[in-house]
N, C-alpha and C positions, 0 to 999 in steps of 0.2 A: 400599350395595354396597361402597363403599371402606372403610367402618368394619369390614366383616367380614374384611378382609385385613390382615395384619400384616407382610407382606413388601414392602419399598419398591419393588423392581423390578416385582413383580406389580401393585402399586397404580398405578405410573406407566403401565403398559400399559392398565389399566382406565380410568384418567383420560383417556388419549388417545382411547380408543374411545368413551367417553361424551361427551367434548368435541365429537366430530364430529357428535353428535346435536343439540347445542346451537348450534354455530357451524359452518357449512359449511366444508369444507376439501378440497383435493385431496391434500395431504400435510402431515405435521407431525412435530415432534420436541420433545424435552425436553433443556434444557441444565442441567447441574449447575454451580453457581458455586463456584469455589475461588480465593479471592483475586482476581487480575486475569485468571484463566483461566476460560473457559466451555467445558465439555466436553460434547459430545453423548452422552447415555447411553441414550436410547430414540428410535426412529424409527417412522413409520407411512406406508405407501402409496407410498414413493419407488420401490419396485421396479416399480410399474405404469407408470412412465415410462422404464423401461429403465435406471434409475440403479443401478449396482452399489454396494453399501455399501463405503466406503473400508476398505482393509486396513491402512493405516498409521495409527497412533494420532495422529500429528501432524495428519492431515486432520480429526479429530474435535475438535481444540482450536482455540480462537480467543482472541486477546488482546482483553479487553474494552476497554482504552484505545484499541486500534487498530480497533475495530469500532463505528461510530457508532450503529447501531440498538440494539445491546446496551448501549452506554455510556449512551444516553438513558434506557433503562429503569432501569438501576442508579442513575443520578443522580436521576431524577424519582420512582422507586419506583412508577411507574404504567405501565399498558398503553399501547402506541402502535400507530398504523397507518401503513404506507408504501403509498400508493395504487398506485405503479408503480415497482418496483425498477429497471426498465430505464431510467427517466428520472431517477431520484433521483441527484443529483450525488455524494452521500456513500456510496452503496451500492457495495460491492466485489463484483463478480460472480464466481462460481466455477462449477465444472462442474455443481453441483447446482441453484443458484438460477437458472441461465439458462433453466430450463424454466418458471419461474413469474414472475408480475407482482405480484400483491397479496400483502402480508405483514402479519401482525398478531402481536404478542407481548405477554405479560403476566407479571409476576413473582409468585412464591409466597414469602411471608415467613414464616419460622419463627424465633421468639425475636427478632423485630424485625430479622432479617437475611434478605436475599434468598438463598434456598437453591436455587431452581430458576427457570428461565424457560421457559414454554410458548410454542412458536413454530408458527404455522400458515401454509401457503402456498396460493395460489389461482392457477390459470392465467390467469384474466381480470384485466385492470387495473381499478382503482377499484371493487373488489368489496366490501370491508369498510366498514361504516358505524359511526356512533356507537352505535347499538343493539347491534351486535356487540361493541363495545368495553366497554359497560356490562355485558353478559352475561358477557364474558370475565373482567372484574375481579371480578365477584360470584362466579363459579365458582372463581377462584383463592383468594379469601378463604375460601370454604366448605371447601376441601380442606386448608387449612393445618394445622388441628388433627389431622386424620386422618393426614397424612404424618408429623407430629411424633410421634404415637403409634407409628406403624410403625417410625420410625427408632429410637425409644427401645427398642422391643421387640427389633428386630433387633440393636441394639448389645448389649443384655443377653444375648440368645441366643448371639450370637457370642462374647461374653466367657465365658459358661458353657462353651461348646464348646471354646474355646481353653484354658481352665483344665483341662478334662477331658483334652484331648489332651496338654497340657503335663505334667500329673501322670503319665499313662501313659508319656510319652516320657522323663521324668526317671527313672522307675522302671526303664525298659528300659536306658538308657545307664549308670545307676549300677551295674547288676549285671554289666556287661561289662568285663573286664579285659584281653582280648587287643587290643592297640592297633589293628591293622588292621581287625578286625571292629568295634571301637568307632567308629573314624572313619567307616566306612561307615554305621553305625547312626545316628550324629549327623546326617550329611548327609541320609539318607533321611527321618529324623524331622522335620528342619527343613523339607524340601520338603512333607511331608504336613501339617505344622502350618500352613503358609501357602498350601497348595494351589498350589505352584509346580512348574514343569516341568523346570528345569535348575538345576544348582548345582555348586559346588566348595568343598572345604575345603582351605585352604592353610596350611601350617605355616611359621612364620618361623624362619630359620636365621641367627643373628647372625654366624657365622664367614664366611659368603659374602654376607651382607646381601641375601639373596634369600628369596622365598616358594616353597616346594616344594609343587606341587599333589599333595597326598596322595591324595585320592579325588575322583572326578568322577561326575556323573550327568546324562545317561546316560553309560555307561562309555566310549563312543566320542566323548566331547566333543571338538569340533574344535580341539584344542590340540596342536601338535606337540612343544613343549618342555615339560619337567616343571618348569622353574623360571622365575620371573619376578622381575625386579629390584625391590627395595623402593623404587625411585624412580619406578616406572611405574604408570599406570592406577589402577584402584580400590585395589589393594593398596598403592600408593604413598600414596594419600590416607589409608587406614587406618593406615599406619605413621606418617605425619606427625601426624595428629590424634588417633589412638586413639579415634575417635568413629564412630558409625554413618553410613552414606552411602546416600541414596535418590536414584535416577535414574528419571525417567519414561520416558526413551528413550535407552538406552545407545548405540545406533548413531549418534546425532547429538551425543553428548557429545564435546567437543573433546579430552579426554584419553584417549579410548578406545584400546584395543589391538586392531588390526584382526582378529587371529586369534581373538579372543573374540566378535566380532560375530555369527557364525552361531549360537553357543550362547546368547548374551544379546542378542537383537535389540531388545528393548523395555525394559520396566520391570525394574530391578535394585535389590535391597536387600542391603547388605553391613554386617556388624557385626564388631567386633574380638573376639578371644578374649584377654581380659586376665586375667593372674594377678597381682593387685596392680599394681605398676608395670611388670611385665614383659609384653611382647606375645609370645604364643606362636603366634598365627596369625590367620586371618580366615575367616569363614563368609559365602559369597556365594550368593544365590539369585536366580532370574530367571524371567520368564514369557514364553511364546511368543505370548500373546494381546495384540494391539496395543491392546485396550481396557482392559486391567487396569493397576492402579497400586498402589503400597504406601502405606499411611497411617501416621499417627503411632502408632496402636494396633498396627499390624503391626511397626513398628520397636521399640516397647516390648516386645512379646511376644518377638520374636526375640532382643533383647538379654538378656531374662531367661533365655531358653533357653541363650544362649551362655555366660552366667555358670556355669550348672550343667554345661554341656558342658566348660568349661575345667577344672572340678574333676575331672570324670570322666577327662579326658585326663591330668592330672597324676597321678591315682591309677594309671592304666594304665601310665604311664611308670615310676613307682616299682616297680610289680609287674614290669614288663619288665626293669628294671635288676637286680632281685633274681634273676629267672630267668636273666638273662645271666651274672651272676657264678657261679651254680651250674652253668650250662652250660659256661662257660669252664673251671672247675675239673674238671668231668667230661671235657671234651675233652682237657685236658692229661694227665689220668690215662690216657686211652685211647692218647694218643701215646706215653707211657712204656711202656705194655703192648705196643705194636707194636714198640718198640725191643727189648724183652726177648725177643720171640718170633721175631725174624728176624735173620739175618746177611747178607742180600742187600741191597746198598745201594740200587739203583734202586727196587725195589718198596717198600722201607721208606720212602724219601724221598717216593715218590708218595703213600703212605698218609698220611704226616704232612701233606703239602700238602692232601690232601682233608679231613683233620681241621681244618686251619687255616681252610678255607672255611666251616666250621660257625660260627666265631666272628668272622671278618672277611670281609665280602663283597668279592670281587675278580673281575675278568674273566680274568686269567691270573696265574700265579705261577711263579717259577723259583728254583732253587738253583744258584749259581755258585761254583766253587772257584778259589782263587788259584794261578796258576802263573807265578812270576816277575813280569813286568809285564803279565800278561793274566788275565782272568777267563774260565773255561770253564764253560759251561752243562752241568750234569750231570743235572738233572731239571727237568721243567716240568709244569704243569697248566693246561688251558684254552686251549692254543695249537692252531690248526687243523693246522699242519704240525709237530707236536711231534717226530716221529721225525727230521725233517731238522734241527731246532734242537739236538738233543743233540750236544755237542761244539763248539758255536759259541763262538768266542773273541772277547773284547772287550778292546781295549788300554786299559790304565790311563792311557796318555798322552793319550787323547781327553778332550775336555771333556764328561764324562758323569757322571751321579749315582752310579753304582757306584764310580767312582774316588774320589769324595768320601767315601763311606762307608768305604772302605778306609783313606783317609788319616786321617780323624777318629776311626775306630773307634767310631762311635756312630750311632744311627738318623738317617735323613734323610727328610723328607716334601717331595715336590714337588707343589704344587697345580696348576700349569699347565706341563706339560712343554714344549710348543712355545714358550712365552715364556721360561722359565728355562733350558732347554737346547735351543735351536733346532737346532743342528747334529746332536745326538744324536737328536732327534725326527725330523728329515728322513731320516736314514740308516736308523734301526732301528724306529721306533714311529709309523707313519703314523696310527694311530687311537687310540693311548693318550694320555690327557690327565693323569691323576694317577699318581704313582709313590711307593712306599714301600720303602725299603731298610734292612735292619738287618744288622749284622756277625755273622759266625759266628766265635766266639772259643773256642779250646780251650787251656787252661793259659796264658792270657794272650797267646796268639799268634793273630792273625787268619788264618783259613784260607779265607775266602770271604764271600759275602753271601747273604741271603735277600731277594728282591725281589717286590713285588706291584704289579700294574697295574690301572688302572680306565679305562674309556671315558668316565667323567664327570670334570670338573674339580672340584677342592676335595673330593675324596672321602674321603681318609684323615685321621685325627685323631691326637692324641697318645695317646689310649686305644688306638687300633689299633697304634701303634708299640710300646707297652708289651706288648701281647699278642703281637705278632710277635716281639719280643725273647725272650719266654719260649719260644716255639716254636724260635727260632734256637738256644737252648741245647740243646734236644732234638736238633736236626739235627746240631750239632757232635758230640754223643755218638755218634749213628749213624755219622757219617763215620769217627770213630776206631775204633769197634767193628768196622766192616766192612772197614777198610783191609787188614789182614792176611788176612782171609778171601778178599777179592777177589783178592789177589795169589796166594794158594794155588790157586785154581781157574782162574786165567787160562789155563794151558796146556791144561787139560781143555776149556775153552770153545773154544779154537782148533781142537783136533782134532774137537770136536763140530761146529763150523761147517763144516769140510772134509768131514766125513761127510755132513752134511745137504746140502751142495752136490752131492756125488757122487750122492746119491739123486735130487736135483732134476733135474740135467742128464741123468741116465740115462733119466728118464721123459719129459722134455720135449725135443722136437726142433725147436721154434720158436726161431730165432736170437735175437730180441730178448728173449724170456723167459729164455733161457740167459744172455745178457749181463747182464740185471737180477739174476739169481741170483748170478752171479759178483761183481757190484758189492756186493750185500747181504752176501755172505760177507766181502768185503774190509773192509766197514765194521765187521763184528763183530771182525775180527782186528787191525785197526790204524786209526790216524787216517786219515781219508779225506775231506778237503774236496773234492778233485777225483778223478775216476776216468776213465781213458781205455782203450779197447780198439781196436786197429787191426789190420787184416789185410794180409799182404804177398803180392803176386803175383810169383813168381820170373821168369815169362816176360816180363812187362811192366816189371819192376823198379818197381812202383807200390805205395805204402803208402796203403791206403784206411781212413779212420776209420769205424767202425761204431757206436761207443757212446762219447759224450763228455758228462760231466756236471760242472758247476762250481758249487759252493755250492748244490747242490740244483736247479740249472737245466740242462736239457738244452741242449747246444750243437749248432750246425749242423755236420754231418759234412763233412769235406773230404778231399782226396787230394793226394799229392805224389810225385814220383819219388825213388828212393833217393838220398840225398845228405847235406845238412846236417841237424843236429838230433840229439837224444838217441835218438829211435826208430831212426833210421838207424844210429847208433853201436852200439846194442844188437844190431841185426840183423847188421851187417857184422862185428862183433867176436864175435858169438855169446856174449854174456855179460850178466849182470845189472849194473845201475848203481844206486848208492845215494848220495844227497847229503843232507846234513843242514843245510847253510847255503849255499843256492844263490844266490850274490851276482850282481850285474850283471857283474862281471869273469868269473865262471864261465860265465855265459850267453853272453858274447861269445866266450870261448875254445872252448866246445863248439858254438857256433852254434845253440843251443837256441831253439826257437820256444815262447815263454811267453805265456800269456794275461794281459792287464792290464799297467799301467805299474808301474815300480819303486816309486813312492810309494803305490801302491794298497794299502790294508790287507789286501786279499784276494790279494795277490801271493804266488805259491808260493815257500816257503822250503825245504821238505824234499820229496824225491821218490824213488821207486823205479821203475825201468823194468826189466821182465823179458821175455826172448824167449819166445814160445810155440813149443815144439819138438814135432814129430811125427817120431820117429826122428831122423834126421840133418837133416831139413828144417825150416826156420823158417817158420811159418805167420803170424806177426805178433808183436805186443807188447801187454802190459798194463802200466798205470802207476797207482800210488796216490800222491797228492800232498797236502801239508798246507801251510796258511798260516803255520805257526809253525816256527821252527828246532828242530833236534834232536828231531824227532818220531818218527824211526824207529830201530829196533835191527836187529841182524843176524837176530834171530828173525823180524822182520817180512819181511825179504827172503826167508827160507826159506819162510815161509807163502805169500808171493805167488808163489814159484816152484812150490809145490804147487798153487796155484790155476791157474797157467799150464798145468800138466800136465793138470788136469781140463778146462781150456778146450780144449786140443788134442784131447782125446778127444771132447768135445762137438761140436767143429767137424767132425771126421771123420765122426761119426755123422750129423750133419746133412747133410753132403755126400752120403753114401750114401742117406739117406732121400729127399733131393730127387731123386736119380737114379731111385730105385725109383718114386717118385710120378709122375715124368715118363713113365717106361715104361708105367705102368699106365693112363695116359690118352691116349697117343699111338700112332697107327698106325706100326709100325716101318718099313714100306716107303715111305709117302708123307710121313711126318713131320707129318701133320695129325691132328686129334682122331679117336679111334676111336669106334665106335658107342656104347659105354657112356658115355664122357665127353660125347658129343653129347646123350644123353638127360638127363644130370645138369644141363647148362647150359640145354638147351631147355625142360625142365619149368619151371624158374624163370622164364624169359623168357615162356613161354606164360601162366603164372599172372599175371604183372605186366601183360601186354598185355590179357588177358581181364578183369582186375579194373578197370583204368583206361581200358578201351576205346581203347587205342592200336593203330595199325595194325601188323600182323605178317604176314610172308609166308614161305613155304618153297618152295625150288626143289629138285626131285628130278631127277637127271641120270644118264644111262647111256651108256657108250661103245658105239656101234653096231657090231654084228658082231664083238665082241671075241673070241668063240670062234674065229673064222677066224684072227685074229692069232696066237693061241696055237697053233692047229693048223698054220698055215703057217710060222710063224717060231720057234716054241718059247716056253716060259714065261719064259725070260730076257728075250726081246724084249717079251713082255707086261708084265713088271715095269717095263721102261724106259718103255713107253707110259704106264702108270699114273702113274709119277713125273713125266713131262713134262707130261701132261695136267693133273695136280694143280697144278704150278707155273704153267701158263698160266692156269688158272681163278683161282688164288689172287691173281694180279696184277690181276684185275678186281674184287676184292672189297674191302670196307672192313674196318678192324680190328675193328669191332663185330659183323661178320657171323660166324656160327658155322658153320665149314666142316669137314665130317667125311667120312671114308670109311664108307659105310653097309654095304658088303659087296661083295666081288668087284670088279667094274668099276662099281659103283653108288655115287654120291656124293650128299650132301644139304647144303643151305645154308639156315640160318635167318637172315632179314633183319629185325631189329627196326626199328620206326618206318618201315615200308615197305609200301605197298599193292601190289596185284596188278599194276597197270600199270607201276609203277616196278621191281618185281621182274622183270617180263617184259623190260624194257629191259636189265637186268643179265644175264639169261639169254641174250638175243640177242647181247649183246656177247661173252659167253664162247663161244657157239656159233660166231659168225663168226670169232673169233680162233683157236679150235682148228681149224676147217675150213680156214683158209688157212695154218696153220703146220705145215710138215712135221716129222715126228718123226725126229730124226737117229739113225741106227744105225751110225755110223762112216762106212764108205764108201758107204752108201746111206741112203735115208729112205723112210718110208711116210706116208700120209695117213689120218687117222681123223676121224670126226665124232661129235657128241653129240646125243642127244635129251633134251628138257627138259619137265618138268611143273611148272607154277606154281600155287600156291593161296594165297589170303588168308584170314586168320582172320575169321569172322563169328559172330554170336550163336548160330547153330545148332550150332556146333562145340563139344563139351564137353570134349575132352582132346587131348593132343598126338598120341596114336595115331590118332585120327580125322582130324586135320589131315594127318598123314603119309600116311594111306590115300587122302585126296583128291588129294594131289600125285602119288601113285603112279598113280592113275586118269588124271590128266592126262598123265603120262609114257607110259602105255600108249596114250593117244590119239595122241601124237606118233609112236610106233613104228608104230601101226596105219595112220597116214596117210602113211607113206613115210620116216620117220626124218629126222634132221638138221633138226629144227624145234623150236619152242617152242609149247606148248599151255597155256592157262589153264583151270583147273577151273571148271566151271559145274554147276549142279544137274542139268541135263539129261543130263550124262554119267553120273549115278548109275544 
């Protein structure tokens, strides 16, 4: 039977089954002997005793020198019996052996070396005899040759299969020249070659002395960082030795990196990717199976594969470099074409930055122009708040890399911004780690810089600097070509902005959107680091801020009485103010209220304040402000005055619109909501309460015998009664209650989050208060009463009209039963 099988594992299962016919056993297993380690590789019948097979590979392994029964077999090369493991002083009890007493074990010798030990367990003590021992030894001697044949066949078959897979693998990777696809192909083929479940291919980068995890399998490999130091873990061993590394259990390896343990919990095989004496990376594979391990044959096979993979990677790099050079030349040509086709500075610069991203990977990029001792950001790419960054000024007196590029007039690479320029990093670049800057030079004169940012440290190289410098030459040409053109169309752009603003505010009657439109127009017309809009109330002499933004950040609005400060000065003198070097002395002289301290780099240095006039009346002020001196011209003041005129018109339109809106939704006599506005609000509240099953009630009320009041005293007195009854009832309601005149002398109240009982208390409070409060008519007074109908929303009510109808039925019940009372609707009233 065993001679008919040539698979070692199948053969061992057959042997255990047949052995139980020869020698009684309750459970048994087979150890594979590897040096001083005995590893359980096959088991039988343990599950009948409720013993779950161990999931950790360490529980399958035993040190022979530390396990007396196994050590005796190895040393004597003979079978042994332990009559009772529970009383044997040398026996080490574990969670499996505690179920059994008798134990017998025998060796299997192949090529005069013990290759396996068969081990049998019996529940009873003193079970095994010398006859069992003789039969066991005879059995093991007989099977030795068959196992040897199976091992040889299996080894040859595995070798043939490996060579076939290796050949197809080498063919596949040798034909692949795209580097990313190649790296994925190498890793996937390596996993297939050795039937492994997880792996990574890491490339060594000498500049940073790190391994970059280029590809992982599975793709969501539990690794957060893309780089590992060449001094750590498996990659550290590969870097030091340049030799393969085999681990039976990575999770217990002292030099393990914890974040890799979920991906490589057990056996690991790592081989270097060596190109001559140069290390270009490491190939690491692992198994999730706790019983698997990697042999010397596996190591040899993966090393052979790694040699061919290294050649394929080098070929791909050569191909990629050739492609990159062609791509760079093509990109520069496109940048030149863009320059020739456009005279508009910002779009052209934006397109150049986009072209630059094709040859240099960056997270954000900026072009900054030199103005005296400051750099001004004129174009960017990759920033979230790019529109707010345009016009940003950076002082060259700061310890920052841009200033260094301007001083040296040559490229600068910063590999770790928070370490090399900590102050600049803290203020401006909280997430940027790498920075590259190159000068913009035109006819030997530096006019600005081109800067690139990366969220990774050590990202930029000298090659990147060279390519960025080529683009910087193109940028300098753009700036010179467009300077005159931009100047020529500046006036047209100003009038266009004013025209657009006029259209915007004539259509939009919402104040905050009007303020935003005015601010946006101001930013087009002039430097505008800060913008303020405040309204003035002549009656209260109060200045109220309604829109304040500083460096792109909205400020908290405040108010102050007319007095000190530039806004007050512009209002009281009814004239525009312009300052181009607003010093601390001027601040003190004018008693101006300025945001920020004098030493703050974002301290305002230039400003314009313009009154908002409507006819002869001043409605407020607007102010544009800049952090740099000499930012404004007289043309800017005139432009801001035109904006102020537009603002005055918008404010007046908004005031008229608000009054019309209020009239449209308010009852003119009682000054509470009218019927139409009630339905607008009540529909929404009804839907909310109905959907979320929150309580909701309605009170319908009517002035009793109101016709008599009109007939006896006249309609003027009737109007007085309506207004005073409204005021009395309103005093008993919450701000969230919706109170409206429903028609004539009839009123309605919707009470959110209120049940019928609570609503009836409110109705009773209003009824009692009206009944005991005389209505004053000058020298005399009259008494009136109210009748009330209360209803609560329930599941049977489908819409607001049905709910109102029910409350009207309850009101009718109050009138029918004598008036001056509160009735709650119930189904029997239908």
